[in-house]
C-alpha positions in Angstrom: -127.8 203.1 23.4 -127.7 206.8 24.5 -124.2 205.4 26.7 -122.7 204.1 23.6 -123.4 206.9 21.5 -122.1 209.2 24.1 -119.0 207.1 24.2 -118.4 207.5 20.5 -118.9 211.1 20.2 -116.8 211.5 22.7 -113.9 209.3 21.0 -114.8 211.1 17.4 -114.6 214.8 19.0 -111.1 213.9 21.0 -109.5 212.3 18.2 -110.8 215.4 15.4 -109.6 217.7 18.1 -106.2 216.1 18.4 -105.6 215.6 13.9 -106.7 219.9 13.9 -104.9 221.3 16.5 -102.1 219.4 14.9 -102.4 221.6 11.7 -103.8 224.7 13.7 -102.0 225.4 16.6 -98.5 226.7 16.6 -95.9 225.1 16.7 -93.9 224.5 20.6 -91.0 226.2 21.4 -88.6 224.0 22.9 -85.8 225.6 25.0 -82.2 226.6 22.8 -78.4 225.9 23.7 -76.5 228.6 24.4 -75.0 230.5 21.9 -71.4 230.1 21.4 -69.5 233.7 22.7 -67.3 235.2 19.5 -63.7 235.0 20.3 -62.7 237.4 17.5 -63.6 240.2 15.3 -61.7 240.6 12.3 -61.9 244.1 10.4 -59.7 246.7 8.7 -60.8 249.5 10.6 -62.9 250.6 14.0 -64.6 253.8 13.3 -66.2 255.2 16.5 -69.5 257.2 15.9 -72.0 259.5 18.2 -75.7 259.1 17.8 -75.8 261.2 14.8 -73.8 258.8 13.1 -70.8 261.4 12.6 -67.4 260.0 13.0 -65.2 260.6 16.3 -62.6 258.4 15.6 -60.9 255.7 13.3 -58.7 252.9 15.0 -56.8 250.8 11.9 -53.7 249.7 10.5 -52.2 251.3 8.1 -48.5 251.1 5.8 -45.0 253.1 7.4 -44.9 255.8 5.4 -48.4 256.5 4.6 -49.6 259.9 3.8 -53.4 260.6 4.7 -55.6 262.2 2.6 -59.1 263.9 3.6 -61.8 262.5 1.4 -65.2 264.7 0.6 -67.1 263.2 3.7 -64.3 264.7 5.7 -62.9 261.2 6.7 -59.4 260.4 6.6 -58.3 257.8 4.2 -54.7 256.2 3.3 -52.4 256.3 0.0 -51.9 252.9 -0.1 -47.7 252.5 0.2 -46.9 248.7 0.4 -44.5 247.5 3.2 -44.7 247.4 6.9 -47.8 248.1 9.1 -48.3 249.9 12.3 -51.5 250.6 14.4 -52.8 254.1 14.5 -55.5 255.7 16.1 -57.3 259.1 14.4 -59.9 261.7 15.7 -62.6 262.6 13.3 -60.2 265.1 11.6 -57.8 262.5 10.9 -55.6 263.6 13.3 -53.2 261.0 14.5 -53.7 260.7 18.3 -51.8 257.3 19.0 -49.9 254.9 16.8 -47.5 251.9 17.7 -45.2 249.9 15.4 -42.7 251.4 12.8 -40.2 252.3 15.5 -40.2 254.7 17.9 -40.9 257.9 16.7 -41.6 261.2 18.8 -43.4 263.6 18.2 -42.8 267.4 17.9 -45.0 269.7 20.3 -46.8 271.3 17.6 -47.4 268.6 15.4 -49.1 266.4 18.3 -51.4 269.7 19.3 -53.6 270.1 16.1 
């Protein structure tokens, strides 16, 4: 009789233990597929900042013949003029460092040294 009782207790304990682990234990983690590599990044401008969150430079597209103004935070902001655009790299003060598009323009030495 004790052998039968032992077998019944063992089966009951195994069944209850299996049911409890289904509801109490954390879910099983499965391996995941590799995430797709981003092939394109879209933005209207890209601003490089230092560790203190101060802008070091801005890479953007702006209309040809655009005038730049300095806003309250010291950042250069364009006044919108509709037309063809060019690509511009500006430093933290809003001074144009490099540009492409909009025709070849040679900047005088005084203008490029600001």
